[in-house]
DRENKEMI-316135 format. One line per 3 residues: for each residue x, y, z of N, C-alpha, C, O, CB. Coordinates in nm, 4 decimals, decimal comma. Glycine has a CB too. Example, Ala and Ser with C-alpha at 12.3 -4.5 7.8 and 13.67 -1.06 7.14 Angstrom:
2
1,3190 -0,5690 0,7800 1,2300 -0,4500 0,7800 1,3200 -0,3300 0,7800 1,4236 -0,3319 0,8465 1,1308 -0,4473 0,9046 | 1,2850 -0,2250 0,7080 1,3670 -0,1060 0,7140 1,2900 0,0030 0,7870 1,3409 0,1138 0,8039 1,4084 -0,0598 0,5725
# end
This chain:
167
-1,2364 2,6242 0,4022 -1,1343 2,5476 0,3339 -1,1248 2,4092 0,3989 -1,1412 2,3973 0,5204 -0,9973 2,6214 0,3381 | -1,0989 2,3060 0,3212 -1,0907 2,1704 0,3727 -0,9632 2,1492 0,4533 -0,8651 2,2212 0,4352 -1,0976 2,0705 0,2587 | -0,9648 2,0509 0,5420 -0,8459 2,0191 0,6207 -0,7287 1,9808 0,5306 -0,6153 2,0225 0,5542 -0,8761 1,9056 0,7190
-0,7568 1,9009 0,4270 -0,6505 1,8570 0,3370 -0,5820 1,9736 0,2680 -0,4593 1,9829 0,2674 -0,7059 1,7623 0,2336 | -0,6617 2,0629 0,2097 -0,6030 2,1795 0,1407 -0,5318 2,2681 0,2412 -0,4220 2,3172 0,2150 -0,7121 2,2609 0,0653 | -0,5936 2,2880 0,3547 -0,5327 2,3720 0,4573 -0,3975 2,3147 0,5022 -0,2992 2,3883 0,5101 -0,6276 2,3858 0,5778
-0,3920 2,1862 0,5311 -0,2663 2,1223 0,5705 -0,1600 2,1376 0,4624 -0,0445 2,1688 0,4916 -0,2891 1,9743 0,6006 | -0,1995 2,1154 0,3385 -0,1064 2,1265 0,2263 -0,0543 2,2682 0,2122 0,0668 2,2898 0,2055 -0,1735 2,0826 0,0966 | -0,1441 2,3643 0,2078 -0,1029 2,5036 0,1842 -0,0248 2,5634 0,3004 0,0622 2,6477 0,2790 -0,2243 2,5890 0,1571
-0,0541 2,5215 0,4220 0,0203 2,5735 0,5370 0,1527 2,4987 0,5570 0,2553 2,5593 0,5882 -0,0651 2,5635 0,6640 | 0,1487 2,3667 0,5386 0,2660 2,2866 0,5673 0,3717 2,2853 0,4597 0,4906 2,2777 0,4907 0,2251 2,1505 0,5934 | 0,3321 2,2926 0,3345 0,4306 2,2822 0,2281 0,5354 2,3925 0,2298 0,6534 2,3621 0,2120 0,3615 2,2826 0,0971
0,4992 2,5189 0,2501 0,6046 2,6220 0,2539 0,7083 2,5950 0,3646 0,8273 2,6201 0,3455 0,5413 2,7608 0,2752 | 0,6637 2,5449 0,4776 0,7567 2,5119 0,5865 0,8498 2,3987 0,5435 0,9703 2,4025 0,5687 0,6791 2,4719 0,7150 | 0,7926 2,2996 0,4793 0,8718 2,1863 0,4314 0,9725 2,2316 0,3253 1,0905 2,1971 0,3319 0,7797 2,0766 0,3742
0,9252 2,3084 0,2283 1,0105 2,3529 0,1175 1,1241 2,4433 0,1632 1,2308 2,4467 0,1018 0,9272 2,4254 0,0142 | 1,1004 2,5162 0,2709 1,2011 2,6084 0,3254 1,3326 2,5386 0,3577 1,4403 2,5936 0,3344 1,1478 2,6757 0,4505 | 1,3234 2,4185 0,4110 1,4448 2,3472 0,4507 1,4720 2,2247 0,3626 1,5571 2,1423 0,3961 1,4341 2,3042 0,5963
1,4014 2,2124 0,2519 1,4175 2,0962 0,1645 1,5526 2,1010 0,0937 1,5875 2,2012 0,0313 1,3031 2,0897 0,0612 | 1,6273 1,9927 0,1039 1,7621 1,9869 0,0420 1,7824 1,8601 -0,0399 1,8954 1,8277 -0,0763 1,8706 1,9952 0,1499 | 1,6729 1,7868 -0,0697 1,6886 1,6558 -0,1339 1,6499 1,6553 -0,2821 1,6222 1,5490 -0,3376 1,6056 1,5536 -0,0607
1,6475 1,7711 -0,3465 1,6082 1,7791 -0,4874 1,7031 1,7087 -0,5821 1,6697 1,6883 -0,6989 1,5969 1,9213 -0,5278 | 1,8182 1,6718 -0,5352 1,9189 1,6059 -0,6195 1,9011 1,4546 -0,6297 1,9713 1,3897 -0,7073 2,0562 1,6356 -0,5663 | 1,8093 1,3978 -0,5533 1,7953 1,2522 -0,5521 1,7569 1,1991 -0,6899 1,6814 1,2622 -0,7637 1,6909 1,2095 -0,4486
1,8104 1,0821 -0,7226 1,7834 1,0176 -0,8518 1,6407 0,9612 -0,8551 1,5818 0,9334 -0,7506 1,8865 0,9046 -0,8786 | 1,5871 0,9450 -0,9736 1,4534 0,8884 -0,9915 1,4422 0,7454 -0,9400 1,3501 0,7166 -0,8635 1,4154 0,8923 -1,1372 | 1,5326 0,6535 -0,9787 1,5205 0,5177 -0,9239 1,5511 0,5179 -0,7753 1,6393 0,5914 -0,7309 1,6147 0,4202 -0,9974
1,4806 0,4377 -0,6978 1,5085 0,4343 -0,5543 1,6489 0,3762 -0,5264 1,6872 0,2729 -0,5813 1,4005 0,3510 -0,4812 | 1,7220 0,4441 -0,4415 1,8621 0,4102 -0,4175 1,8817 0,2712 -0,3558 1,9840 0,2074 -0,3803 1,9239 0,5137 -0,3276 | 1,7854 0,2235 -0,2765 1,8015 0,0926 -0,2141 1,7262 -0,0170 -0,2905 1,7224 -0,1316 -0,2458 1,7533 0,0976 -0,0697
1,6681 0,0164 -0,4020 1,6116 -0,0781 -0,4988 1,5055 -0,1727 -0,4445 1,5041 -0,2908 -0,4792 1,7201 -0,1584 -0,5558 | 1,4158 -0,1213 -0,3588 1,3065 -0,2051 -0,3128 1,1758 -0,1291 -0,3119 1,1719 -0,0062 -0,3183 1,3359 -0,2594 -0,1748 | 1,0679 -0,2073 -0,3036 0,9318 -0,1533 -0,3031 0,8595 -0,2065 -0,1806 0,8735 -0,3234 -0,1445 0,8549 -0,1908 -0,4341
0,7828 -0,1202 -0,1178 0,6991 -0,1596 -0,0043 0,5538 -0,1411 -0,0467 0,5148 -0,0346 -0,0947 0,7328 -0,0752 0,1255 | 0,4740 -0,2466 -0,0281 0,3299 -0,2369 -0,0494 0,2694 -0,2344 0,0909 0,2882 -0,3286 0,1678 0,2725 -0,3580 -0,1386 | 0,1979 -0,1288 0,1245 0,1337 -0,1222 0,2548 -0,0031 -0,0576 0,2424 -0,0410 -0,0089 0,1359 0,2207 -0,0449 0,3545
-0,0752 -0,0579 0,3506 -0,2121 -0,0088 0,3502 -0,2177 0,1439 0,3521 -0,1230 0,2104 0,3942 -0,2876 -0,0650 0,4692 | -0,3279 0,1968 0,3068 -0,3497 0,3407 0,3064 -0,3941 0,3931 0,4420 -0,4147 0,5133 0,4586 -0,4520 0,3768 0,2023 | -0,4091 0,3027 0,5403 -0,4549 0,3396 0,6745 -0,3740 0,4586 0,7272 -0,2509 0,4579 0,7253 -0,4429 0,2188 0,7714
-0,4453 0,5593 0,7735 -0,3811 0,6843 0,8200 -0,2990 0,6662 0,9459 -0,2240 0,7565 0,9830 -0,4857 0,7898 0,8448 | -0,3107 0,5522 1,0131 -0,2311 0,5266 1,1335 -0,0913 0,4746 1,1022 -0,0115 0,4531 1,1935 -0,3027 0,4274 1,2221 | -0,0610 0,4543 0,9758 0,0694 0,4001 0,9367 0,1525 0,5106 0,8708 0,1093 0,5723 0,7734 0,0526 0,2782 0,8398
0,2713 0,5345 0,9250 0,3682 0,6261 0,8674 0,4838 0,5400 0,8169 0,5803 0,5171 0,8898 0,4167 0,7350 0,9723 | 0,4748 0,4919 0,6921 0,5718 0,3923 0,6447 0,7173 0,4374 0,6498 0,8044 0,3573 0,6836 0,5386 0,3544 0,5051 | 0,7455 0,5611 0,6178 0,8858 0,6031 0,6185 0,9462 0,5959 0,7580 1,0626 0,5587 0,7731 0,8986 0,7446 0,5640
0,8701 0,6304 0,8582 0,9195 0,6210 0,9960 0,9125 0,4780 1,0488 1,0114 0,4265 1,1009 0,8393 0,7137 1,0873 | 0,7977 0,4142 1,0357 0,7782 0,2806 1,0922 0,8682 0,1761 1,0279 0,9072 0,0802 1,0945 0,6341 0,2388 1,0772 | 0,9020 0,1917 0,9010 0,9797 0,0924 0,8284 1,1210 0,1430 0,7969 1,1935 0,0801 0,7198 0,9077 0,0541 0,6994
1,1599 0,2556 0,8557 1,2952 0,3113 0,8413 1,3354 0,3311 0,6951 1,4391 0,2811 0,6515 1,3961 0,2204 0,9095 | 1,2541 0,4032 0,6206 1,2809 0,4260 0,4777 1,3283 0,5697 0,4572 1,2483 0,6627 0,4677 1,1536 0,3975 0,3915 | 1,4562 0,5891 0,4283 1,5040 0,7247 0,3988 1,4435 0,7764 0,2672 1,4086 0,6984 0,1785 1,6591 0,7266 0,3910
1,4321 0,9072 0,2569 1,3811 0,9677 0,1327 1,4659 0,9223 0,0147 1,5888 0,9276 0,0202 1,3808 1,1231 0,1424 | 1,4011 0,8781 -0,0906 1,4708 0,8359 -0,2118 1,5173 0,6919 -0,2111 1,5737 0,6457 -0,3103 1,5870 0,9228 -0,2340 | 1,4954 0,6189 -0,1017 1,5483 0,4826 -0,0887 1,4593 0,3763 -0,1506 1,5098 0,2777 -0,2043 1,5692 0,4504 0,0556
1,3269 0,3941 -0,1443 1,2346 0,2888 -0,1855 1,1054 0,3468 -0,2393 1,0698 0,4610 -0,2103 1,2051 0,1956 -0,0695 | 1,0361 0,2669 -0,3176 0,8999 0,3019 -0,3577 0,8059 0,2545 -0,2491 0,8207 0,1430 -0,1991 0,8622 0,2390 -0,4961 | 0,7103 0,3361 -0,2118 0,6068 0,2974 -0,1163 0,4739 0,3086 -0,1878 0,4325 0,4176 -0,2271 0,6099 0,3864 0,0135
0,4069 0,1954 -0,2047 0,2788 0,1885 -0,2740 0,1726 0,1595 -0,1690 0,1823 0,0614 -0,0952 0,2794 0,0791 -0,3876 | 0,0722 0,2445 -0,1628 -0,0312 0,2292 -0,0609 -0,1686 0,2127 -0,1245 -0,2033 0,2824 -0,2198 -0,0311 0,3493 0,0335 | -0,2459 0,1195 -0,0702 -0,3842 0,1015 -0,1114 -0,4602 0,0335 0,0016 -0,3997 -0,0118 0,0987 -0,3934 0,0188 -0,2428
-0,5895 0,0262 -0,0104 -0,6719 -0,0376 0,0924 -0,6331 -0,1836 0,1070 -0,6460 -0,2612 0,0124 -0,8216 -0,0252 0,0583 | -0,5858 -0,2213 0,2245 -0,5506 -0,3595 0,2517 -0,4132 -0,4033 0,2071 -0,3787 -0,5204 0,2232 -0,6477 -0,4452 0,1897 | -0,3335 -0,3140 0,1518 -0,1990 -0,3484 0,1030 -0,2058 -0,4622 0,0005 -0,1271 -0,5566 0,0060 -0,1070 -0,3887 0,2214
-0,2989 -0,4521 -0,0909 -0,3206 -0,5562 -0,1901 -0,2176 -0,5516 -0,3027 -0,2019 -0,4491 -0,3691 -0,4597 -0,5440 -0,2475 | -0,1471 -0,6636 -0,3240 -0,0518 -0,6674 -0,4343 -0,1224 -0,6703 -0,5693 -0,0678 -0,6235 -0,6692 0,0394 -0,7884 -0,4208 | -0,2450 -0,7258 -0,5725 -0,3207 -0,7257 -0,6989 -0,3555 -0,5832 -0,7383 -0,3443 -0,5464 -0,8552 -0,4498 -0,8108 -0,6865
-0,3973 -0,5033 -0,6418 -0,4302 -0,3635 -0,6667 -0,3051 -0,2842 -0,7042 -0,3124 -0,1906 -0,7838 -0,4975 -0,3016 -0,5434 | -0,1911 -0,3213 -0,6476 -0,0664 -0,2480 -0,6690 0,0148 -0,3002 -0,7875 0,1210 -0,2457 -0,8179 0,0176 -0,2540 -0,5444 | -0,0327 -0,4033 -0,8538 0,0482 -0,4732 -0,9539 0,1050 -0,3824 -1,0628 0,2223 -0,3941 -1,0983 -0,0340 -0,5803 -1,0177
0,0242 -0,2941 -1,1148 0,0729 -0,2008 -1,2198 0,1944 -0,1238 -1,1690 0,2944 -0,1117 -1,2398 -0,0399 -0,1008 -1,2627 | 0,1861 -0,0726 -1,0486 0,2968 0,0048 -0,9926 0,4184 -0,0821 -0,9647 0,5318 -0,0370 -0,9804 0,2529 0,0742 -0,8649 | 0,3957 -0,2072 -0,9232 0,5075 -0,2996 -0,8997 0,5817 -0,3258 -1,0297 0,7048 -0,3263 -1,0320 0,4573 -0,4328 -0,8388
0,5083 -0,3476 -1,1374 0,5708 -0,3719 -1,2682 0,6550 -0,2512 -1,3087 0,7683 -0,2679 -1,3537 0,4630 -0,4016 -1,3765 | 0,6020 -0,1309 -1,2937 0,6762 -0,0094 -1,3276 0,8011 0,0019 -1,2396 0,9097 0,0328 -1,2887 0,5863 0,1162 -1,3110 | 0,7848 -0,0233 -1,1098 0,8968 -0,0158 -1,0162 1,0105 -0,1090 -1,0569 1,1274 -0,0704 -1,0547 0,8499 -0,0497 -0,8752
0,9753 -0,2319 -1,0941 1,0777 -0,3301 -1,1305 1,1329 -0,3080 -1,2710 1,2542 -0,3007 -1,2906 1,0210 -0,4700 -1,1199 | 1,0437 -0,2975 -1,3673 1,0867 -0,2967 -1,5066 1,1464 -0,1637 -1,5522 1,2404 -0,1626 -1,6317 0,9711 -0,3311 -1,5940 | 1,0942 -0,0537 -1,5039 1,1430 0,0763 -1,5480 1,2403 0,1415 -1,4500 1,3225 0,2242 -1,4895 1,0271 0,1678 -1,5709
1,2311 0,1041 -1,3219 1,3108 0,1753 -1,2220 1,4016 0,0845 -1,1403 1,4612 0,1286 -1,0421 1,2203 0,2500 -1,1296 | 1,4125 -0,0409 -1,1797 1,5171 -0,1289 -1,1298 1,5083 -0,1831 -0,9887 1,6108 -0,2197 -0,9312 1,6377 -0,0610 -1,1402 | 1,3888 -0,1895 -0,9308 1,3809 -0,2485 -0,7981 1,3855 -0,4005 -0,8078 1,3424 -0,4580 -0,9078 1,2530 -0,2029 -0,7261
1,4379 -0,4657 -0,7036 1,4482 -0,6114 -0,7061 1,4109 -0,6761 -0,5731 1,4538 -0,7871 -0,5415 1,5881 -0,6517 -0,7438 | 1,3296 -0,6037 -0,4962 1,2782 -0,6603 -0,3714 1,1410 -0,5983 -0,3449 1,1189 -0,4801 -0,3711 1,3771 -0,6340 -0,2510 | 1,0493 -0,6801 -0,2924 0,9153 -0,6321 -0,2576 0,8843 -0,6763 -0,1143 0,8975 -0,7936 -0,0793 0,8068 -0,6866 -0,3584
0,8429 -0,5793 -0,0329 0,7984 -0,6083 0,1031 0,6483 -0,5820 0,1076 0,6034 -0,4704 0,0815 0,8759 -0,5212 0,2102 | 0,5711 -0,6851 0,1407 0,4262 -0,6722 0,1549 0,3992 -0,6560 0,3046 0,4279 -0,7459 0,3836 0,3487 -0,7977 0,0938 | 0,3434 -0,5400 0,3430 0,3226 -0,5120 0,4849 0,1752 -0,4787 0,5095 0,1305 -0,3665 0,4857 0,4140 -0,3951 0,5323
0,1010 -0,5787 0,5576 -0,0370 -0,5564 0,5999 -0,0351 -0,5212 0,7479 0,0721 -0,5191 0,8083 -0,1270 -0,6821 0,5724 | -0,1515 -0,4934 0,8086 -0,1501 -0,4503 0,9484 -0,2690 -0,4986 1,0283 -0,3747 -0,5308 0,9742 -0,1445 -0,3022 0,9551 | -0,2487 -0,5026 1,1586 -0,3567 -0,5372 1,2497 -0,4619 -0,4273 1,2465 -0,4332 -0,3116 1,2160 -0,3035 -0,5583 1,3936
-0,5827 -0,4663 1,2784 -0,6917 -0,3680 1,2821 -0,7276 -0,3116 1,1464 -0,7838 -0,2023 1,1382 -0,6552 -0,2556 1,3729 | -0,6964 -0,3836 1,0392 -0,7255 -0,3360 0,9040 -0,8757 -0,3396 0,8755 -0,9440 -0,4365 0,9088 -0,6501 -0,4205 0,8003 | -0,9246 -0,2354 0,8152 -1,0660 -0,2269 0,7792 -1,1085 -0,3353 0,6822 -1,2259 -0,3724 0,6795 -1,0958 -0,0924 0,7198
-1,0164 -0,3868 0,6029 -1,0509 -0,4891 0,5050 -1,0902 -0,6213 0,5695 -1,1440 -0,7100 0,5033 -0,9353 -0,5111 0,4113 | -1,0628 -0,6340 0,7001 -1,1028 -0,7525 0,7764 -1,2468 -0,7433 0,8249 -1,3020 -0,8415 0,8745 -1,0099 -0,7721 0,8951 | -1,3078 -0,6264 0,8111 -1,4360 -0,5994 0,8768 -1,5586 -0,6094 0,7866 -1,6708 -0,5936 0,8346 -1,4322 -0,4643 0,9362
-1,5404 -0,6350 0,6589 -1,6551 -0,6446 0,5691 -1,6239 -0,7386 0,4533 -1,5088 -0,7771 0,4324 -1,6943 -0,5055 0,5161 | -1,7277 -0,7752 0,3784 -1,7130 -0,8623 0,2619 -1,7459 -0,7821 0,1356 -1,7917 -0,6681 0,1430 -1,8053 -0,9884 0,2738 | -1,7222 -0,8430 0,0223 -1,7613 -0,7802 -0,1047 -1,9102 -0,7515 -0,1060 -1,9530 -0,6437 -0,1475 -1,7238 -0,8700 -0,2242
-1,9899 -0,8488 -0,0601 -2,1344 -0,8291 -0,0585 -2,1733 -0,7117 0,0303 -2,2611 -0,6331 -0,0054 -2,2044 -0,9558 -0,0111 | -2,1077 -0,6994 0,1472 -2,1345 -0,5852 0,2365 -2,1079 -0,4528 0,1650 -2,1894 -0,3607 0,1704 -2,0477 -0,5946 0,3644 | -1,9930 -0,4445 0,0981 -1,9541 -0,3201 0,0306 -2,0506 -0,2864 -0,0829 -2,0938 -0,1720 -0,0967 -1,8108 -0,3313 -0,0240
-2,0837 -0,3859 -0,1631 -2,1776 -0,3616 -0,2732 -2,3136 -0,3193 -0,2197 -2,3774 -0,2295 -0,2746 -2,1921 -0,4872 -0,3608 | -2,3576 -0,3840 -0,1131 -2,4856 -0,3487 -0,0527 -2,4853 -0,2064 0,0018 -2,5844 -0,1348 -0,0124 -2,5196 -0,4463 0,0583 | -2,3767 -0,1651 0,0632 -2,3671 -0,0299 0,1168 -2,3701 0,0751 0,0061 -2,4372 0,1776 0,0186 -2,2399 -0,0152 0,1988
-2,2970 0,0489 -0,1022 -2,2975 0,1430 -0,2139 -2,4367 0,1525 -0,2736 -2,4825 0,2620 -0,3063 -2,1958 0,1009 -0,3215 | -2,5046 0,0398 -0,2885 -2,6411 0,0403 -0,3415 -2,7340 0,1203 -0,2499 -2,8164 0,1988 -0,2969 -2,6935 -0,1042 -0,3577 | -2,7197 0,0994 -0,1194 -2,8012 0,1736 -0,0227 -2,7746 0,3232 -0,0321 -2,8681 0,4031 -0,0305 -2,7735 0,1243 0,1198
-2,6478 0,3614 -0,0419 -2,6092 0,5035 -0,0424 -2,6300 0,5722 -0,1768 -2,6631 0,6907 -0,1819 -2,4649 0,5168 -0,0027 | -2,6107 0,4985 -0,2847 -2,6119 0,5606 -0,4191 -2,7219 0,5108 -0,5103 -2,7403 0,5621 -0,6207 -2,4813 0,5372 -0,4863 | -2,7950 0,4108 -0,4640 -2,9007 0,3554 -0,5483 -2,8447 0,2609 -0,6521 -2,7234 0,2441 -0,6645 -2,9781 0,4663 -0,6164
-2,9349 0,1995 -0,7264 -2,8951 0,1023 -0,8288 -2,8057 0,1645 -0,9359 -2,7102 0,1019 -0,9821 -3,0186 0,0420 -0,8941 | -2,8372 0,2875 -0,9749 -2,7571 0,3529 -1,0793 -2,6133 0,3765 -1,0334 -2,5187 0,3501 -1,1076 -2,8211 0,4862 -1,1197 | -2,5978 0,4258 -0,9118 -2,4635 0,4460 -0,8569 -2,3893 0,3153 -0,8391 -2,2692 0,3073 -0,8653 -2,4713 0,5182 -0,7243
-2,4598 0,2132 -0,7949 -2,3991 0,0830 -0,7732 -2,3561 0,0188 -0,9039 -2,2636 -0,0625 -0,9053 -2,4953 -0,0080 -0,7001 | -2,4219 0,0540 -1,0141 -2,3855 -0,0024 -1,1445 -2,2411 0,0299 -1,1804 -2,1760 -0,0473 -1,2509 -2,4793 0,0502 -1,2534 | -2,1912 0,1419 -1,1332 -2,0522 0,1832 -1,1623 -1,9502 0,0863 -1,1023 -1,8384 0,0764 -1,1528 -2,0264 0,3249 -1,1082
-1,9866 0,0148 -0,9956 -1,8909 -0,0721 -0,9279 -1,9382 -0,2175 -0,9235 -1,8875 -0,2965 -0,8439 -1,8661 -0,0218 -0,7866 | -2,0333 -0,2529 -1,0070 -2,0955 -0,3861 -0,9983 -1,9940 -0,4999 -1,0114 -2,0152 -0,6058 -0,9523 -2,2016 -0,4007 -1,1062 | -1,8872 -0,4829 -1,0848 -1,7878 -0,5878 -1,1027 -1,6625 -0,5662 -1,0178 -1,5649 -0,6400 -1,0317 -1,7494 -0,5969 -1,2479
-1,6643 -0,4671 -0,9312 -1,5472 -0,4349 -0,8515 -1,5260 -0,5362 -0,7384 -1,6163 -0,5619 -0,6588 -1,5605 -0,2944 -0,7942 | -1,4070 -0,5922 -0,7330 -1,3681 -0,6781 -0,6216 -1,2988 -0,5895 -0,5192 -1,1949 -0,5306 -0,5491 -1,2747 -0,7966 -0,6684 | -1,3538 -0,5793 -0,4008 -1,2960 -0,4931 -0,2980 -1,1744 -0,5567 -0,2311 -1,1090 -0,4933 -0,1483 -1,4006 -0,4601 -0,1932
-1,1442 -0,6796 -0,2660 -1,0255 -0,7507 -0,2184 -1,0210 -0,7577 -0,0651 -0,9165 -0,7375 -0,0031 -0,8990 -0,6826 -0,2713 | -1,1369 -0,7867 -0,0067 -1,1464 -0,8020 0,1384 -1,0853 -0,9363 0,1776 -1,0624 -1,0225 0,0928 -1,2949 -0,7918 0,1867 | -1,0594 -0,9526 0,3071 -1,0040 -1,0798 0,3546 -1,0403 -1,1013 0,5017 -1,0489 -1,0054 0,5785 -0,8498 -1,0830 0,3358
-1,0618 -1,2282 0,5409 -1,1011 -1,2574 0,6786 -0,9853 -1,2926 0,7722 -1,0030 -1,2932 0,8940 -1,1984 -1,3695 0,6784 | -0,8660 -1,3221 0,7167 -0,7533 -1,3688 0,7970 -0,6280 -1,2942 0,7536 -0,5819 -1,3086 0,6404 -0,7338 -1,5228 0,7829 | -0,5734 -1,2145 0,8447 -0,4604 -1,1258 0,8135 -0,3356 -1,2005 0,7672 -0,2855 -1,1751 0,6577 -0,4262 -1,0427 0,9344
-0,2858 -1,2911 0,8486 -0,1627 -1,3625 0,8138 -0,1790 -1,4489 0,6897 -0,0880 -1,4575 0,6072 -0,1182 -1,4485 0,9297 | -0,2941 -1,5126 0,6766 -0,3202 -1,5935 0,5570 -0,3184 -1,5060 0,4329 -0,2710 -1,5490 0,3276 -0,4556 -1,6665 0,5686 | -0,3694 -1,3833 0,4437 -0,3725 -1,2936 0,3284 -0,2331 -1,2428 0,2925 -0,2029 -1,2235 0,1747 -0,4649 -1,1758 0,3562
-0,1488 -1,2212 0,3918 -0,0085 -1,1843 0,3635 0,0558 -1,2955 0,2829 0,1174 -1,2702 0,1794 0,0721 -1,1583 0,4957 | 0,0417 -1,4187 0,3301 0,0993 -1,5351 0,2597 0,0425 -1,5479 0,1191 0,1160 -1,5735 0,0237 0,0726 -1,6648 0,3386 | -0,0875 -1,5301 0,1069 -0,1552 -1,5417 -0,0233 -0,1015 -1,4365 -0,1219 -0,0730 -1,4678 -0,2375 -0,3092 -1,5255 -0,0061
-0,0881 -1,3127 -0,0752 -0,0360 -1,2059 -0,1625 0,1083 -1,2314 -0,2019 0,1450 -1,2086 -0,3172 -0,0470 -1,0700 -0,0932 | 0,1910 -1,2782 -0,1094 0,3317 -1,3078 -0,1403 0,3365 -1,4173 -0,2466 0,4105 -1,4052 -0,3442 0,4104 -1,3517 -0,0114 | 0,2592 -1,5231 -0,2290 0,2575 -1,6330 -0,3256 0,2043 -1,5883 -0,4614 0,2570 -1,6282 -0,5652 0,1733 -1,7481 -0,2726
0,0999 -1,5055 -0,4606 0,0442 -1,4552 -0,5870 0,1499 -1,3769 -0,6636 0,1660 -1,3945 -0,7843 -0,0798 -1,3662 -0,5609 | 0,2208 -1,2914 -0,5936 0,3228 -1,2087 -0,6587 0,4405 -1,2937 -0,7060 0,4946 -1,2701 -0,8141 0,3721 -1,0992 -0,5629 | 0,4799 -1,3911 -0,6268 0,5883 -1,4819 -0,6694 0,5481 -1,5578 -0,7953 0,6327 -1,5878 -0,8795 0,6238 -1,5818 -0,5564
0,4209 -1,5886 -0,8082 0,3706 -1,6615 -0,9242 0,3754 -1,5813 -1,0527 0,3645 -1,6385 -1,1612 0,2305 -1,7054 -0,8991 | 0,3914 -1,4509 -1,0432 0,3968 -1,3648 -1,1616 0,5307 -1,3723 -1,2322 0,5378 -1,3465 -1,3524 0,3680 -1,2217 -1,1233 | 0,6366 -1,4065 -1,1615 0,7705 -1,4268 -1,2192 0,8107 -1,3140 -1,3146 0,8583 -1,3383 -1,4255 0,7755 -1,5603 -1,2933
0,7908 -1,1930 -1,2699 0,8250 -1,0791 -1,3543 0,9737 -1,0655 -1,3787 1,0173 -1,0369 -1,4903 0,7735 -0,9535 -1,2930 | 1,0494 -1,0856 -1,2761 1,1923 -1,0584 -1,2814 1,2635 -1,1672 -1,2028 1,2237 -1,1968 -1,0902 1,2259 -0,9165 -1,2249 | 1,3663 -1,2268 -1,2580 1,4431 -1,3283 -1,1856 1,5124 -1,2650 -1,0658 1,5609 -1,1521 -1,0734 1,5469 -1,3958 -1,2784
1,5165 -1,3380 -0,9561 1,5917 -1,2945 -0,8395 1,5257 -1,1885 -0,7536 1,5906 -1,1332 -0,6648 1,7203 -1,2446 -0,8828 | 1,3975 -1,1580 -0,7772 1,3275 -1,0598 -0,6952 1,2893 -1,1269 -0,5632 1,2235 -1,2310 -0,5629 1,2007 -1,0034 -0,7692 | 1,3302 -1,0679 -0,4527 1,2969 -1,1187 -0,3213 1,1619 -1,0600 -0,2788 1,1430 -0,9384 -0,2822 1,4085 -1,0842 -0,2183
1,0686 -1,1462 -0,2389 0,9348 -1,1019 -0,1969 0,9107 -1,1568 -0,0568 0,9163 -1,2776 -0,0339 0,8222 -1,1504 -0,2978 | 0,8837 -1,0655 0,0368 0,8631 -1,1026 0,1766 0,7342 -1,0419 0,2284 0,6875 -0,9398 0,1780 0,9818 -1,0576 0,2632 | 0,6767 -1,1062 0,3304 0,5534 -1,0585 0,3904 0,5692 -1,0268 0,5379 0,6426 -1,0941 0,6102 0,4450 -1,1600 0,3718
0,4982 -0,9222 0,5813 0,5069 -0,8764 0,7203 0,3707 -0,8310 0,7692 0,2811 -0,8015 0,6902 0,6091 -0,7621 0,7340 | 0,3567 -0,8259 0,9006 0,2410 -0,7643 0,9650 0,2926 -0,6520 1,0540 0,3816 -0,6724 1,1365 0,1576 -0,8693 1,0478 | 0,2356 -0,5335 1,0362 0,2645 -0,4180 1,1211 0,1552 -0,4131 1,2266 0,0366 -0,4186 1,1941 0,2715 -0,2831 1,0380
0,1945 -0,4030 1,3514 0,0977 -0,3966 1,4605 0,0704 -0,2491 1,4933 0,1567 -0,1806 1,5482 0,1499 -0,4739 1,5869 | -0,0489 -0,2011 1,4596 -0,0812 -0,0602 1,4838 -0,0858 -0,0292 1,6331 -0,0706 0,0862 1,6730 -0,2151 -0,0244 1,4189 | -0,1065 -0,1303 1,7146 -0,1136 -0,1093 1,8590 0,0228 -0,0844 1,9224 0,0328 -0,0132 2,0223 -0,1783 -0,2282 1,9245
0,1283 -0,1429 1,8644 0,2626 -0,1348 1,9240 0,3662 -0,0661 1,8353 0,4705 -0,0230 1,8844 0,3110 -0,2726 1,9570 | 0,3384 -0,0554 1,7044 0,4358 -0,0004 1,6110 0,5371 -0,1027 1,5654 0,6278 -0,0682 1,4896 0,5068 0,1154 1,6733 | 0,5257 -0,2275 1,6082 0,6218 -0,3325 1,5741 0,5805 -0,4032 1,4457 0,4626 -0,4106 1,4111 0,6341 -0,4339 1,6891
0,6824 -0,4553 1,3758 0,6618 -0,5323 1,2543 0,7118 -0,6738 1,2797 0,8162 -0,6943 1,3416 0,7347 -0,4673 1,1323 | 0,6359 -0,7705 1,2312 0,6817 -0,9095 1,2413 0,6721 -0,9765 1,1044 0,5789 -0,9528 1,0275 0,5982 -0,9882 1,3467 | 0,7704 -1,0601 1,0769 0,7743 -1,1316 0,9485 0,6724 -1,2459 0,9510 0,6539 -1,3123 1,0530 0,9182 -1,1866 0,9194
0,6077 -1,2671 0,8382 0,5155 -1,3790 0,8204 0,5835 -1,4816 0,7314 0,6191 -1,4533 0,6170 0,3788 -1,3323 0,7590 | 0,6004 -1,5991 0,7852 0,6683 -1,7069 0,7111 0,5687 -1,7939 0,6395 0,6073 -1,8894 0,5722 0,7533 -1,7925 0,8048
# end
């Protein structure tokens, strides 16, 4: 059995045994969304002090707002959030390769036919962490989906567990 299935099947009954939060409303109670990376070293609810039911947490490679845009629109338009926190992190894998590197690796591993499936895919890599936080915040602000939505950018330091605001 895989580690993932094993963790799920063993851990869920323990979790469900003491679960008491089934009454929480669908919209997040604190009306905000966090975009962060899928990196397994980040525990957003603990690191960012997010109580269950308080916020939407959207995770993807590199904490890309472009990748998360569909979910951000749903969060704001259907579920009433009015704040977005973009939280990228130190030591992010997206800093370590380029689009060309990724396409080349897929071609090497899967051949031309396999690579054809992702030929137009932008992996949304970036060479500068803080510049990318600023770029994503500005990109999202430029969408003007909802008046009065506060959009802020942060860097989470995986080495220390600390978060710092990017101005």
